[in-house]
C-alpha positions in Angstrom: -6.7 -31.6 22.3 -9.6 -33.9 21.9 -9.5 -37.0 24.0 -9.6 -39.3 20.9 -6.5 -37.5 19.6 -4.7 -38.0 22.9 -5.6 -41.7 22.9 -4.3 -42.1 19.4 -1.0 -40.4 20.1 -0.3 -42.4 23.2 -1.0 -45.7 21.5 0.9 -44.8 18.4 3.9 -43.9 20.5 3.8 -47.1 22.6 3.1 -49.6 19.9 4.8 -47.9 16.9 1.6 -48.4 14.8 0.6 -46.2 11.9 -2.9 -47.4 11.2 -5.2 -46.5 14.2 -8.6 -45.0 14.4 -10.3 -43.8 17.6 -14.0 -43.1 17.4 -16.0 -41.3 20.1 -19.3 -43.1 20.3 -20.6 -41.2 23.3 -23.5 -39.7 21.5 -25.0 -43.2 21.0 -25.0 -43.8 24.7 -26.1 -40.4 26.1 -29.5 -41.8 27.1 -28.1 -44.7 29.1 -28.7 -44.3 32.8 -25.2 -45.3 33.9 -23.4 -43.3 31.2 -21.7 -40.1 32.4 -22.9 -37.0 30.5 -19.4 -35.8 29.6 -19.4 -36.6 25.8 -16.2 -38.6 26.4 -17.7 -41.8 27.8 -17.6 -44.4 25.0 -14.8 -45.0 22.6 -14.0 -47.5 19.9 -10.3 -48.1 19.1 -9.5 -49.8 15.8 -5.9 -50.9 15.3 -4.4 -52.5 12.2 -1.2 -54.2 13.2 0.1 -57.6 12.2 2.3 -57.9 15.2 -0.5 -56.9 17.7 -3.0 -59.2 16.1 -0.7 -62.2 16.7 -0.3 -61.4 20.4 -2.5 -62.6 23.2 -5.6 -60.5 23.0 -6.0 -60.2 26.8 -2.4 -59.0 27.2 -2.8 -56.4 24.4 -6.0 -55.1 26.1 -4.2 -54.9 29.5 -1.4 -52.9 27.9 -3.9 -50.5 26.3 -5.7 -50.0 29.5 -2.4 -49.4 31.3 -1.3 -46.9 28.7 -4.7 -45.1 29.0 -5.0 -45.3 32.8 -5.5 -41.5 33.2 -8.1 -41.4 30.3 -9.9 -44.4 31.8 -10.8 -42.3 34.8 -13.4 -40.6 32.7 -14.1 -43.2 30.0 -17.1 -45.4 30.8 -16.6 -48.0 28.0 -13.8 -48.9 25.7 -14.1 -51.2 22.7 -10.9 -52.4 21.1 -10.6 -54.1 17.7 -7.3 -55.3 16.4 -6.8 -56.7 12.9 -3.9 -57.5 10.6 
């Protein structure tokens, strides 16, 4: 299973959301000196959820990082966007 699919499944299960998109942007950062060359280094998570968009942004980000603690061992950068 691709890492982006695993991320999506974990977040869907935890937050009971249906509209989520996980994009692997690693190819755009492959020339960066600090970026690991593993093709799983940079991800964008787009979540559409009225309830999450009303919560404290920092708390939601902390929850996401906690849920993805194993994945974060190989991810270099994670961008999170939450909208209604």
